[in-house]
FIROGU-834665 format. One record per residue (C-alpha): x, y, z; residue number from 0; residue in one letter; chain. Coordinates in steps of 0.5 Angstrom, whole numbers, plus 500, padded with zeros to 3 digits. Each point is the difference from the previous one (the first is absolute). Layout:
<rs>
{X X	Y Y	Z Z	bavo NUM	kefi A	dotor A}
...
</rs>
This chain:
<rs>
{X 273	Y 138	Z 725	bavo 0	kefi M	dotor A}
{X 501	Y 501	Z 493	bavo 1	kefi E	dotor A}
{X 508	Y 500	Z 497	bavo 2	kefi I	dotor A}
{X 500	Y 508	Z 499	bavo 3	kefi K	dotor A}
{X 498	Y 500	Z 507	bavo 4	kefi A	dotor A}
{X 505	Y 495	Z 503	bavo 5	kefi V	dotor A}
{X 505	Y 503	Z 496	bavo 6	kefi I	dotor A}
{X 498	Y 508	Z 502	bavo 7	kefi N	dotor A}
{X 500	Y 498	Z 508	bavo 8	kefi S	dotor A}
{X 505	Y 495	Z 502	bavo 9	kefi R	dotor A}
{X 506	Y 503	Z 503	bavo 10	kefi H	dotor A}
{X 505	Y 497	Z 505	bavo 11	kefi S	dotor A}
{X 498	Y 497	Z 506	bavo 12	kefi V	dotor A}
{X 505	Y 500	Z 506	bavo 13	kefi R	dotor A}
{X 495	Y 499	Z 506	bavo 14	kefi N	dotor A}
{X 496	Y 493	Z 500	bavo 15	kefi F	dotor A}
{X 495	Y 497	Z 504	bavo 16	kefi L	dotor A}
{X 502	Y 493	Z 504	bavo 17	kefi P	dotor A}
{X 494	Y 496	Z 496	bavo 18	kefi H	dotor A}
{X 503	Y 494	Z 496	bavo 19	kefi P	dotor A}
{X 499	Y 500	Z 492	bavo 20	kefi I	dotor A}
{X 495	Y 495	Z 499	bavo 21	kefi P	dotor A}
{X 502	Y 494	Z 496	bavo 22	kefi H	dotor A}
{X 496	Y 501	Z 494	bavo 23	kefi D	dotor A}
{X 501	Y 508	Z 499	bavo 24	kefi I	dotor A}
{X 508	Y 498	Z 501	bavo 25	kefi L	dotor A}
{X 499	Y 495	Z 494	bavo 26	kefi Q	dotor A}
{X 496	Y 506	Z 496	bavo 27	kefi E	dotor A}
{X 506	Y 504	Z 501	bavo 28	kefi I	dotor A}
{X 505	Y 495	Z 498	bavo 29	kefi L	dotor A}
{X 496	Y 498	Z 494	bavo 30	kefi E	dotor A}
{X 499	Y 507	Z 498	bavo 31	kefi A	dotor A}
{X 509	Y 500	Z 499	bavo 32	kefi G	dotor A}
{X 499	Y 493	Z 496	bavo 33	kefi Q	dotor A}
{X 496	Y 503	Z 495	bavo 34	kefi N	dotor A}
{X 505	Y 505	Z 499	bavo 35	kefi A	dotor A}
{X 502	Y 501	Z 492	bavo 36	kefi P	dotor A}
{X 508	Y 499	Z 499	bavo 37	kefi S	dotor A}
{X 505	Y 499	Z 495	bavo 38	kefi A	dotor A}
{X 498	Y 494	Z 495	bavo 39	kefi Q	dotor A}
{X 496	Y 498	Z 507	bavo 40	kefi N	dotor A}
{X 507	Y 498	Z 504	bavo 41	kefi K	dotor A}
{X 496	Y 502	Z 506	bavo 42	kefi Q	dotor A}
{X 507	Y 501	Z 504	bavo 43	kefi P	dotor A}
{X 497	Y 502	Z 506	bavo 44	kefi W	dotor A}
{X 500	Y 496	Z 506	bavo 45	kefi R	dotor A}
{X 497	Y 502	Z 507	bavo 46	kefi Y	dotor A}
{X 503	Y 499	Z 507	bavo 47	kefi L	dotor A}
{X 493	Y 501	Z 504	bavo 48	kefi V	dotor A}
{X 501	Y 501	Z 508	bavo 49	kefi F	dotor A}
{X 495	Y 500	Z 505	bavo 50	kefi Q	dotor A}
{X 500	Y 500	Z 508	bavo 51	kefi G	dotor A}
{X 503	Y 505	Z 504	bavo 52	kefi K	dotor A}
{X 507	Y 496	Z 502	bavo 53	kefi D	dotor A}
{X 501	Y 499	Z 493	bavo 54	kefi K	dotor A}
{X 499	Y 508	Z 497	bavo 55	kefi I	dotor A}
{X 504	Y 502	Z 506	bavo 56	kefi S	dotor A}
{X 505	Y 496	Z 499	bavo 57	kefi E	dotor A}
{X 500	Y 502	Z 492	bavo 58	kefi L	dotor A}
{X 500	Y 507	Z 502	bavo 59	kefi A	dotor A}
{X 506	Y 499	Z 505	bavo 60	kefi S	dotor A}
{X 505	Y 497	Z 493	bavo 61	kefi H	dotor A}
{X 498	Y 506	Z 496	bavo 62	kefi C	dotor A}
{X 507	Y 504	Z 501	bavo 63	kefi G	dotor A}
{X 501	Y 507	Z 502	bavo 64	kefi L	dotor A}
{X 496	Y 503	Z 494	bavo 65	kefi I	dotor A}
{X 495	Y 496	Z 502	bavo 66	kefi G	dotor A}
{X 499	Y 502	Z 507	bavo 67	kefi L	dotor A}
{X 494	Y 505	Z 498	bavo 68	kefi S	dotor A}
{X 496	Y 494	Z 498	bavo 69	kefi N	dotor A}
{X 499	Y 498	Z 508	bavo 70	kefi Y	dotor A}
{X 493	Y 502	Z 498	bavo 71	kefi F	dotor A}
{X 499	Y 493	Z 497	bavo 72	kefi I	dotor A}
{X 500	Y 497	Z 506	bavo 73	kefi K	dotor A}
{X 493	Y 503	Z 501	bavo 74	kefi T	dotor A}
{X 497	Y 496	Z 494	bavo 75	kefi A	dotor A}
{X 497	Y 493	Z 500	bavo 76	kefi P	dotor A}
{X 504	Y 499	Z 493	bavo 77	kefi C	dotor A}
{X 506	Y 501	Z 497	bavo 78	kefi V	dotor A}
{X 501	Y 498	Z 493	bavo 79	kefi I	dotor A}
{X 507	Y 500	Z 496	bavo 80	kefi V	dotor A}
{X 500	Y 500	Z 493	bavo 81	kefi A	dotor A}
{X 506	Y 497	Z 497	bavo 82	kefi C	dotor A}
{X 502	Y 499	Z 493	bavo 83	kefi A	dotor A}
{X 502	Y 494	Z 496	bavo 84	kefi N	dotor A}
{X 506	Y 502	Z 495	bavo 85	kefi T	dotor A}
{X 500	Y 494	Z 497	bavo 86	kefi Q	dotor A}
{X 493	Y 501	Z 497	bavo 87	kefi A	dotor A}
{X 502	Y 506	Z 497	bavo 88	kefi N	dotor A}
{X 499	Y 503	Z 493	bavo 89	kefi V	dotor A}
{X 505	Y 505	Z 498	bavo 90	kefi R	dotor A}
{X 497	Y 505	Z 494	bavo 91	kefi I	dotor A}
{X 504	Y 506	Z 498	bavo 92	kefi N	dotor A}
{X 505	Y 499	Z 505	bavo 93	kefi K	dotor A}
{X 495	Y 501	Z 505	bavo 94	kefi Q	dotor A}
{X 499	Y 494	Z 506	bavo 95	kefi D	dotor A}
{X 492	Y 499	Z 501	bavo 96	kefi Y	dotor A}
{X 501	Y 496	Z 506	bavo 97	kefi Y	dotor A}
{X 499	Y 506	Z 505	bavo 98	kefi L	dotor A}
{X 495	Y 503	Z 496	bavo 99	kefi V	dotor A}
{X 496	Y 494	Z 500	bavo 100	kefi D	dotor A}
{X 500	Y 499	Z 507	bavo 101	kefi T	dotor A}
{X 499	Y 507	Z 502	bavo 102	kefi A	dotor A}
{X 493	Y 500	Z 495	bavo 103	kefi I	dotor A}
{X 498	Y 493	Z 504	bavo 104	kefi S	dotor A}
{X 501	Y 503	Z 506	bavo 105	kefi F	dotor A}
{X 496	Y 506	Z 499	bavo 106	kefi H	dotor A}
{X 494	Y 496	Z 498	bavo 107	kefi Q	dotor A}
{X 501	Y 498	Z 506	bavo 108	kefi M	dotor A}
{X 500	Y 506	Z 504	bavo 109	kefi I	dotor A}
{X 494	Y 502	Z 496	bavo 110	kefi L	dotor A}
{X 496	Y 494	Z 502	bavo 111	kefi T	dotor A}
{X 502	Y 501	Z 506	bavo 112	kefi A	dotor A}
{X 497	Y 507	Z 501	bavo 113	kefi W	dotor A}
{X 494	Y 498	Z 496	bavo 114	kefi S	dotor A}
{X 499	Y 495	Z 506	bavo 115	kefi L	dotor A}
{X 500	Y 505	Z 505	bavo 116	kefi G	dotor A}
{X 508	Y 499	Z 502	bavo 117	kefi I	dotor A}
{X 506	Y 505	Z 500	bavo 118	kefi G	dotor A}
{X 507	Y 499	Z 498	bavo 119	kefi S	dotor A}
{X 507	Y 503	Z 499	bavo 120	kefi C	dotor A}
{X 505	Y 499	Z 494	bavo 121	kefi W	dotor A}
{X 506	Y 500	Z 504	bavo 122	kefi M	dotor A}
{X 507	Y 500	Z 496	bavo 123	kefi A	dotor A}
{X 503	Y 502	Z 507	bavo 124	kefi A	dotor A}
{X 504	Y 494	Z 502	bavo 125	kefi F	dotor A}
{X 507	Y 497	Z 499	bavo 126	kefi S	dotor A}
{X 499	Y 495	Z 494	bavo 127	kefi E	dotor A}
{X 506	Y 496	Z 502	bavo 128	kefi K	dotor A}
{X 498	Y 500	Z 508	bavo 129	kefi K	dotor A}
{X 493	Y 497	Z 498	bavo 130	kefi V	dotor A}
{X 503	Y 495	Z 495	bavo 131	kefi R	dotor A}
{X 504	Y 498	Z 505	bavo 132	kefi D	dotor A}
{X 495	Y 499	Z 506	bavo 133	kefi Y	dotor A}
{X 495	Y 497	Z 494	bavo 134	kefi L	dotor A}
{X 505	Y 496	Z 497	bavo 135	kefi R	dotor A}
{X 497	Y 501	Z 493	bavo 136	kefi I	dotor A}
{X 504	Y 497	Z 495	bavo 137	kefi P	dotor A}
{X 504	Y 504	Z 496	bavo 138	kefi P	dotor A}
{X 497	Y 501	Z 494	bavo 139	kefi H	dotor A}
{X 494	Y 503	Z 503	bavo 140	kefi W	dotor A}
{X 500	Y 507	Z 501	bavo 141	kefi R	dotor A}
{X 496	Y 504	Z 506	bavo 142	kefi I	dotor A}
{X 496	Y 505	Z 496	bavo 143	kefi V	dotor A}
{X 495	Y 503	Z 506	bavo 144	kefi A	dotor A}
{X 497	Y 498	Z 506	bavo 145	kefi M	dotor A}
{X 494	Y 503	Z 503	bavo 146	kefi S	dotor A}
{X 495	Y 499	Z 507	bavo 147	kefi P	dotor A}
{X 493	Y 498	Z 498	bavo 148	kefi F	dotor A}
{X 494	Y 501	Z 505	bavo 149	kefi G	dotor A}
{X 494	Y 504	Z 502	bavo 150	kefi Y	dotor A}
{X 502	Y 507	Z 500	bavo 151	kefi P	dotor A}
{X 499	Y 504	Z 508	bavo 152	kefi A	dotor A}
{X 495	Y 506	Z 500	bavo 153	kefi E	dotor A}
{X 506	Y 504	Z 503	bavo 154	kefi K	dotor A}
{X 507	Y 501	Z 498	bavo 155	kefi K	dotor A}
{X 506	Y 499	Z 504	bavo 156	kefi S	dotor A}
{X 504	Y 506	Z 500	bavo 157	kefi L	dotor A}
{X 506	Y 497	Z 497	bavo 158	kefi Y	dotor A}
{X 495	Y 498	Z 495	bavo 159	kefi G	dotor A}
{X 498	Y 507	Z 499	bavo 160	kefi K	dotor A}
{X 508	Y 502	Z 500	bavo 161	kefi F	dotor A}
{X 501	Y 494	Z 495	bavo 162	kefi L	dotor A}
{X 494	Y 503	Z 495	bavo 163	kefi S	dotor A}
{X 502	Y 507	Z 501	bavo 164	kefi A	dotor A}
{X 508	Y 498	Z 498	bavo 165	kefi A	dotor A}
{X 498	Y 496	Z 494	bavo 166	kefi S	dotor A}
{X 496	Y 505	Z 497	bavo 167	kefi N	dotor A}
{X 495	Y 494	Z 499	bavo 168	kefi S	dotor A}
{X 493	Y 504	Z 498	bavo 169	kefi S	dotor A}
{X 504	Y 505	Z 495	bavo 170	kefi E	dotor A}
{X 499	Y 498	Z 493	bavo 171	kefi R	dotor A}
{X 503	Y 504	Z 494	bavo 172	kefi L	dotor A}
{X 496	Y 503	Z 495	bavo 173	kefi P	dotor A}
{X 498	Y 496	Z 494	bavo 174	kefi L	dotor A}
{X 504	Y 506	Z 496	bavo 175	kefi S	dotor A}
{X 506	Y 498	Z 503	bavo 176	kefi K	dotor A}
{X 499	Y 492	Z 498	bavo 177	kefi I	dotor A}
{X 497	Y 500	Z 493	bavo 178	kefi I	dotor A}
{X 501	Y 502	Z 493	bavo 179	kefi R	dotor A}
{X 497	Y 499	Z 495	bavo 180	kefi F	dotor A}
{X 502	Y 499	Z 493	bavo 181	kefi R	dotor A}
</rs>
């Protein structure tokens, strides 16, 4: 798929087939994140990869009250938790770049996955403290996002339809609202 087609067709997937992601495909997705640009090449991203129904279900149960909306991740064959090492930060113009760098890296993984027929859903609805405690991650790491990864099911569940509608995920602001030429 050409990059424009990948970008324009990608959408959040919340219903997955039970098929595991082959190791070489998962490796290609992870390498896309590894090869992302970062401020001063600090590469602050760190990824925790969960595979297997039991491990993913346990992770889902530790997302806190706000994370209850994410129970759909239990059907995915893979979940990746994107973390940022704050010690690999670059601060420019009073802004920390570890979050930006990690978001760019994770997005490259999501686009690469889509180009290979694998869906995902960027998730921010979780209790960082609860997930942090459960995973016992170092205190200098921040959890930026997490996403299930898997082959999309053809039919959306009722809950998947509800979440898509509630998030208005297909609506895009017109360019005239987001661009100003100077």
